C-alpha positions as CSV (number, residue, x, y, z in Angstrom):
1,X,-8.4,9.0,8.5
2,X,-9.3,10.2,5.0
3,X,-8.4,13.9,5.4
4,X,-5.2,15.8,6.0
5,X,-5.2,17.0,9.6
6,X,-3.0,19.8,11.0
7,X,-2.3,18.7,14.5
8,X,-1.0,22.0,15.9
9,X,-2.2,25.5,16.8
10,X,-2.6,27.8,13.8
11,X,-0.2,30.7,13.6
12,X,-2.0,34.0,14.0
13,X,0.5,36.8,13.1
14,X,3.6,37.5,11.1
15,X,5.4,38.1,14.4
16,X,4.5,34.6,15.6
17,X,5.6,33.2,12.3
18,X,9.0,34.9,12.5
19,X,9.3,33.4,16.0
20,X,8.3,29.9,14.8
21,X,11.0,30.1,12.1
22,X,13.6,31.6,14.4
23,X,14.2,34.7,12.3
24,X,13.7,38.5,12.8
25,X,10.5,39.9,11.4
26,X,12.4,42.3,9.1
27,X,14.5,39.4,7.7
28,X,11.2,37.5,7.1
29,X,9.9,40.5,5.1
30,X,13.1,40.6,3.0
31,X,12.7,36.9,2.1
32,X,9.1,37.5,1.1
33,X,9.7,40.6,-1.0
34,X,12.9,39.3,-2.7
35,X,12.2,35.6,-3.1
36,X,13.5,35.4,-6.7
37,X,17.0,36.6,-5.7
38,X,17.2,33.6,-3.3
39,X,16.9,31.0,-6.1
40,X,19.5,29.5,-8.5
41,X,18.6,28.0,-11.8
42,X,20.5,25.2,-13.6
43,X,20.0,22.0,-15.7
44,X,20.7,18.3,-15.2
45,X,20.5,15.4,-17.6
46,X,17.2,13.5,-17.4
47,X,17.4,10.1,-15.6
48,X,15.4,8.5,-18.3
49,X,15.8,9.5,-21.9
50,X,17.6,12.3,-23.7
51,X,17.6,16.0,-22.9
52,X,18.0,18.0,-19.8
53,X,15.7,18.9,-16.9
54,X,15.5,22.4,-15.6
55,X,16.0,22.7,-11.8
56,X,15.0,25.6,-9.6
57,X,16.7,25.3,-6.2
58,X,16.7,27.8,-3.3
59,X,20.0,29.2,-2.2
60,X,21.3,28.2,1.3
61,X,19.7,31.1,3.2
62,X,16.2,30.4,1.8
63,X,16.8,26.7,1.9
64,X,17.3,26.9,5.7
65,X,14.0,28.8,6.1
66,X,12.1,26.4,3.9
67,X,13.4,23.4,5.9
68,X,12.2,25.0,9.0
69,X,8.7,25.4,7.4
70,X,8.8,21.6,6.8
71,X,10.1,20.7,10.2
72,X,8.1,23.2,12.3
73,X,4.8,23.5,10.3
74,X,4.3,20.8,7.7
75,X,5.6,18.1,10.0
76,X,2.5,18.7,12.2
77,X,0.3,17.4,9.3
78,X,-1.1,13.9,9.4
79,X,-1.7,12.5,5.9
80,X,-4.3,9.9,4.9
81,X,-3.1,6.5,3.7
82,X,-3.9,7.1,0.0
83,X,-1.1,9.7,-0.2
84,X,2.4,8.2,-0.7
85,X,4.6,11.1,-1.8
86,X,7.6,12.0,0.3
87,X,5.7,11.4,3.6
88,X,7.7,10.6,6.7
89,X,5.5,8.3,8.7
90,X,7.2,5.9,11.2
91,X,4.0,4.0,11.8
92,X,3.2,3.6,8.1
93,X,6.2,4.4,5.8
94,X,5.3,5.5,2.3
95,X,7.0,5.8,-1.0
96,X,6.8,4.6,-4.6
97,X,6.9,1.0,-3.6
98,X,4.1,1.2,-1.0
99,X,2.1,3.1,-3.5
100,X,2.4,0.3,-6.0
101,X,1.9,-2.4,-3.4
102,X,-1.6,-1.0,-2.6
103,X,-2.7,-2.4,-6.0
104,X,-1.1,-5.9,-6.2
105,X,-4.4,-7.8,-5.6
106,X,-6.3,-5.9,-8.3
107,X,-7.5,-7.3,-11.6
108,X,-7.6,-3.9,-13.3
109,X,-5.2,-1.0,-12.8
110,X,-5.4,2.5,-14.3
111,X,-2.4,4.8,-14.1
112,X,-2.8,8.5,-14.7
113,X,-0.2,11.4,-14.8
114,X,-0.8,15.1,-14.1
115,X,0.8,17.2,-16.8
116,X,3.3,19.9,-15.7
117,X,2.3,19.3,-12.1
118,X,4.5,21.7,-10.1
119,X,4.3,24.7,-12.4
120,X,0.6,24.3,-12.4
121,X,0.3,24.6,-8.6
122,X,-0.5,28.3,-8.6
123,X,0.1,30.8,-5.8
124,X,-3.7,31.1,-5.1
125,X,-4.0,27.4,-4.4
126,X,-1.0,27.5,-2.0
127,X,-2.5,30.4,-0.2
128,X,-5.7,28.4,0.3
129,X,-3.8,25.6,1.8
130,X,-2.4,27.8,4.5
131,X,-5.6,29.7,5.1
132,X,-8.3,27.0,4.9
133,X,-6.5,23.7,5.6
134,X,-4.0,24.9,8.2
135,X,-6.3,27.8,9.3
136,X,-3.7,30.5,9.5
137,X,-4.6,34.2,9.2
138,X,-4.5,35.9,5.8
139,X,-1.3,37.7,6.9
140,X,0.5,34.5,7.8
141,X,-0.9,32.6,4.8
142,X,0.3,35.3,2.4
143,X,3.8,35.4,4.1
144,X,4.3,31.6,3.9
145,X,3.0,31.5,0.3
146,X,5.7,34.0,-0.7
147,X,8.3,31.9,1.0
148,X,7.4,28.7,-0.9
149,X,6.4,29.9,-4.4
150,X,8.3,31.5,-7.2
151,X,6.9,33.6,-10.0
152,X,3.3,32.6,-9.1
153,X,3.8,28.8,-8.8
154,X,5.6,26.1,-6.9
155,X,9.3,25.4,-7.8
156,X,10.0,21.7,-8.1
157,X,13.4,21.8,-6.4
158,X,12.4,23.4,-3.1
159,X,12.0,21.4,0.1
160,X,8.3,22.4,0.8
161,X,7.1,21.5,-2.7
162,X,6.4,17.8,-2.1
163,X,4.3,18.7,1.0
164,X,2.3,21.3,-1.0
165,X,1.9,18.7,-3.7
166,X,0.3,16.3,-1.2
167,X,-2.0,19.0,0.1
168,X,-3.1,20.6,-3.2
169,X,-6.3,18.5,-3.4
170,X,-7.1,18.8,0.3
171,X,-10.7,19.9,-0.4
172,X,-11.5,17.6,-3.3
173,X,-9.6,14.3,-2.7
174,X,-11.3,13.0,0.5
175,X,-14.8,13.1,-1.0
176,X,-13.6,11.5,-4.2
177,X,-11.8,8.7,-2.3
178,X,-14.8,8.0,-0.2
179,X,-17.0,7.7,-3.3
180,X,-14.4,5.4,-4.9
181,X,-14.3,3.2,-1.9
182,X,-18.1,2.7,-2.0
183,X,-17.7,1.7,-5.7
184,X,-15.0,-0.8,-5.0
185,X,-12.2,1.3,-6.4
186,X,-8.9,1.8,-4.7
187,X,-7.2,5.2,-5.1
188,X,-3.6,6.2,-4.4
189,X,-1.5,9.2,-5.4
190,X,2.2,9.7,-5.4
191,X,2.6,13.4,-6.1
192,X,1.6,13.7,-9.8
193,X,1.0,9.9,-10.3
194,X,-2.5,8.7,-9.7
195,X,-3.4,5.0,-9.6
196,X,-6.8,3.4,-9.5
197,X,-7.6,-0.3,-9.3
198,X,-10.5,-2.7,-8.8
199,X,-11.4,-6.4,-9.1
200,X,-13.3,-8.2,-11.9
201,X,-16.4,-8.0,-9.7
202,X,-16.6,-4.3,-10.3
203,X,-15.1,-4.2,-13.7
204,X,-16.8,-2.6,-16.7
205,X,-15.9,-0.2,-19.4
206,X,-18.5,2.3,-18.0
207,X,-16.7,2.2,-14.6
208,X,-13.3,2.8,-16.1
209,X,-14.5,5.8,-18.0
210,X,-16.4,7.0,-14.9
211,X,-13.4,7.0,-12.5
212,X,-11.1,8.6,-15.1
213,X,-13.7,11.3,-15.7
214,X,-14.1,12.0,-12.0
215,X,-10.3,12.3,-11.5
216,X,-10.1,14.6,-14.6
217,X,-12.8,16.8,-13.1
218,X,-11.0,17.0,-9.7
219,X,-7.8,18.0,-11.5
220,X,-9.6,20.6,-13.7
221,X,-11.2,22.2,-10.7
222,X,-7.7,22.9,-9.4
223,X,-6.3,24.1,-12.7
224,X,-4.5,20.8,-13.7
225,X,-4.7,18.6,-16.8
226,X,-4.1,14.9,-17.1
227,X,-1.4,13.8,-19.5
228,X,-3.5,11.6,-21.8
229,X,-0.4,10.3,-23.5
230,X,0.7,8.6,-20.2
231,X,-2.7,7.1,-19.4
232,X,-2.6,3.3,-19.1
233,X,-5.4,0.8,-18.5
234,X,-4.3,-2.7,-17.6
235,X,-6.5,-5.7,-17.5
236,X,-4.0,-8.1,-15.9
237,X,-5.9,-11.3,-16.4
238,X,-6.1,-10.7,-20.1
239,X,-2.6,-9.4,-20.7
240,X,0.7,-11.2,-20.6
241,X,2.4,-7.9,-19.7
242,X,2.6,-6.6,-16.1
243,X,1.2,-3.2,-15.0
244,X,3.9,-0.7,-14.2
245,X,2.9,1.5,-11.3
246,X,5.3,4.2,-10.2
247,X,8.2,2.2,-11.6
248,X,7.1,-1.1,-10.0
249,X,5.9,-4.1,-12.0
250,X,2.7,-5.8,-10.8
251,X,1.7,-9.2,-12.0
252,X,0.1,-12.3,-10.4
253,X,-0.5,-10.6,-7.1
254,X,3.2,-9.7,-6.7
255,X,5.2,-6.5,-6.9
256,X,8.5,-6.7,-8.7
257,X,10.9,-4.8,-10.9
258,X,11.2,-4.8,-14.7
259,X,14.0,-7.2,-16.0
260,X,15.9,-4.1,-17.4
261,X,16.2,-2.7,-13.8
262,X,17.5,-6.0,-12.5
263,X,20.0,-6.3,-15.3
264,X,21.2,-2.8,-14.7
265,X,21.6,-3.5,-11.0
266,X,23.6,-6.7,-11.7
267,X,25.9,-4.7,-14.1
268,X,26.5,-2.0,-11.5
269,X,27.5,-4.5,-8.9
270,X,29.8,-6.2,-11.4
271,X,31.4,-2.9,-12.3
272,X,32.0,-2.1,-8.6
273,X,33.8,-5.4,-8.1
274,X,35.9,-4.8,-11.2
275,X,36.8,-1.2,-10.3
276,X,37.7,-2.1,-6.7
277,X,40.1,-4.8,-8.0
278,X,41.6,-2.1,-10.3
279,X,42.3,0.1,-7.2
280,X,39.7,2.8,-8.0
281,X,37.9,2.6,-4.6
282,X,39.0,6.1,-3.5
283,X,37.7,8.0,-6.5
284,X,34.6,10.1,-6.3
285,X,33.1,8.2,-9.3
286,X,33.5,4.9,-7.5
287,X,31.8,6.3,-4.4
288,X,28.9,7.4,-6.5
289,X,28.7,4.1,-8.4
290,X,28.8,2.1,-5.1
291,X,26.1,4.2,-3.5
292,X,23.9,3.9,-6.6
293,X,24.3,0.1,-6.7
294,X,23.6,-0.2,-2.9
295,X,20.3,1.7,-3.4
296,X,19.3,-0.6,-6.2
297,X,20.2,-3.7,-4.1
298,X,18.3,-2.4,-1.1
299,X,15.1,-2.1,-3.3
300,X,15.7,-5.7,-4.5
301,X,15.9,-6.8,-0.8
302,X,12.6,-5.0,-0.1
303,X,11.0,-7.0,-2.9
304,X,12.6,-10.2,-1.6
305,X,14.6,-11.1,-4.7
306,X,16.9,-14.0,-4.0
307,X,19.8,-12.4,-5.8
308,X,19.7,-9.4,-3.5
309,X,21.8,-10.9,-0.7
310,X,24.4,-12.2,-3.2
311,X,24.7,-8.7,-4.6
312,X,24.8,-7.2,-1.1
313,X,27.7,-9.5,-0.2
314,X,29.6,-8.5,-3.4
315,X,29.2,-4.8,-2.4
316,X,30.3,-5.5,1.1
317,X,33.5,-6.9,-0.3
318,X,34.4,-3.8,-2.2
319,X,33.5,-0.9,0.1
320,X,34.6,2.6,-1.0
321,X,37.3,4.3,1.1
322,X,39.0,7.7,1.2
323,X,42.4,8.6,-0.1
324,X,44.9,10.2,2.3
325,X,44.2,13.6,0.7
326,X,40.4,13.2,1.2
327,X,40.9,12.0,4.8
328,X,42.9,15.2,5.6
329,X,40.2,17.3,4.0
330,X,37.5,15.6,6.0
331,X,39.5,16.2,9.2
332,X,39.8,19.9,8.5
333,X,36.1,20.1,7.6
334,X,35.1,18.5,10.9
335,X,37.4,20.8,12.9
336,X,36.0,23.8,11.1
337,X,32.4,22.8,11.7
338,X,33.1,22.2,15.4
339,X,34.4,25.8,15.7
340,X,31.5,27.3,13.8
341,X,28.8,25.3,15.7
342,X,27.1,27.8,17.9
343,X,23.5,28.2,19.3
344,X,22.7,30.9,16.7
345,X,24.1,28.8,13.8
346,X,23.2,25.2,14.7
347,X,20.0,25.1,12.7
348,X,21.9,26.2,9.5
349,X,24.7,23.7,10.1
350,X,22.7,20.7,11.2
351,X,22.6,19.2,7.7
352,X,26.4,19.7,7.3
353,X,26.8,17.9,10.7
354,X,24.9,14.8,9.5
355,X,26.8,14.8,6.2
356,X,30.1,14.8,7.9
357,X,29.0,12.1,10.4
358,X,28.2,9.9,7.4
359,X,31.6,10.6,5.9
360,X,33.2,9.6,9.2
361,X,31.6,6.2,8.8
362,X,33.6,5.8,5.6
363,X,36.8,7.0,7.2
364,X,36.3,4.5,10.0
365,X,37.0,1.7,7.5
366,X,40.7,2.6,7.2
367,X,41.3,5.0,10.2
368,X,39.0,3.9,13.0
369,X,40.8,5.8,15.8
370,X,40.8,9.1,13.8
371,X,37.1,8.7,12.8
372,X,36.1,8.0,16.5
373,X,38.0,11.1,17.6
374,X,36.4,13.4,15.0
375,X,33.0,11.9,15.7
376,X,33.3,12.7,19.4
377,X,34.4,16.2,18.5
378,X,31.3,16.8,16.3
379,X,28.9,15.3,18.8
380,X,30.3,17.4,21.6
381,X,30.1,20.7,19.7
382,X,26.6,19.9,18.4
383,X,25.3,18.9,21.9
384,X,26.8,22.0,23.4
385,X,25.3,24.3,20.7
386,X,21.8,22.7,21.0
387,X,21.7,22.7,24.8
388,X,22.6,26.4,24.9
389,X,20.2,27.4,22.1
């Protein structure tokens, strides 16, 4: 499958859309007409480098609707294998690592980046996705476009944005990928990161310029520009340096991680062991550090690093726990959620339910009986609410 397929019945009216999203038609209209008032704006430090990153996130009420758009509409889409961005696919899981792994056998790798990607996805292009790809009526397409865009473009911090990012080239990408396949070029895209690769058998300076030019044309036709400062062309056989593809190092037919990443992971694990010994295992900072280290170690495991199991054992020896105060707060939060869980509120509270269930896993380390009791309480209230909905 080289194209995005919507495997469901198109929605034909605003009334049908409101029913799909489990809201009243008048409430739907209010969300459409007052979208900006349902967003919050703030800044966070950049993960890499100095400065701050501007975040636009929907408030809880709109967040709930957008998540329903994801789970009840976008989840019906089947995506081709060359797309790897935030796609839940049990049969073929995809993320930044699978994206890079598609190119490990290549002799030449080209990495391209689309400049200002999300702000450049304009309302008109989003409307076309709903109308021509999902084949919804103009009325429904316009309504959904208003729910997932802000000030004429796609906000990066909203739940539907990654789906839209995957779909934005729906009418250009399939033909381009087919052409590349015939030329011996492998193409993948992780949201705004495009990777192309080929073997020495097809290598030539003319081919490199040709494939970059065709990607540039595809982007231009949709109103995007490539970030020339981030363009990289790697001839792996001639260079002692690896190619870095979506954060993954590729060299000698193997995917790995840059030494700096591995060193940082080792340091995180060491700090966890030290802080646990110092009695800091109940602090919020320690929980955050341990979770971060665990995520890094999990990635090392996926890449089959021998040190990963050693690090994992170190982390298992210093698991974070809750203080007595935090345990009492968690107990009250569970009891409060059980009271609020009703058929008309279960959709809005489902995420909170899963968060608390995870927290109970941590509580189980020190108070197994209390954790089991609260887990049973939440499951019972959730099951009752969903069965009566």
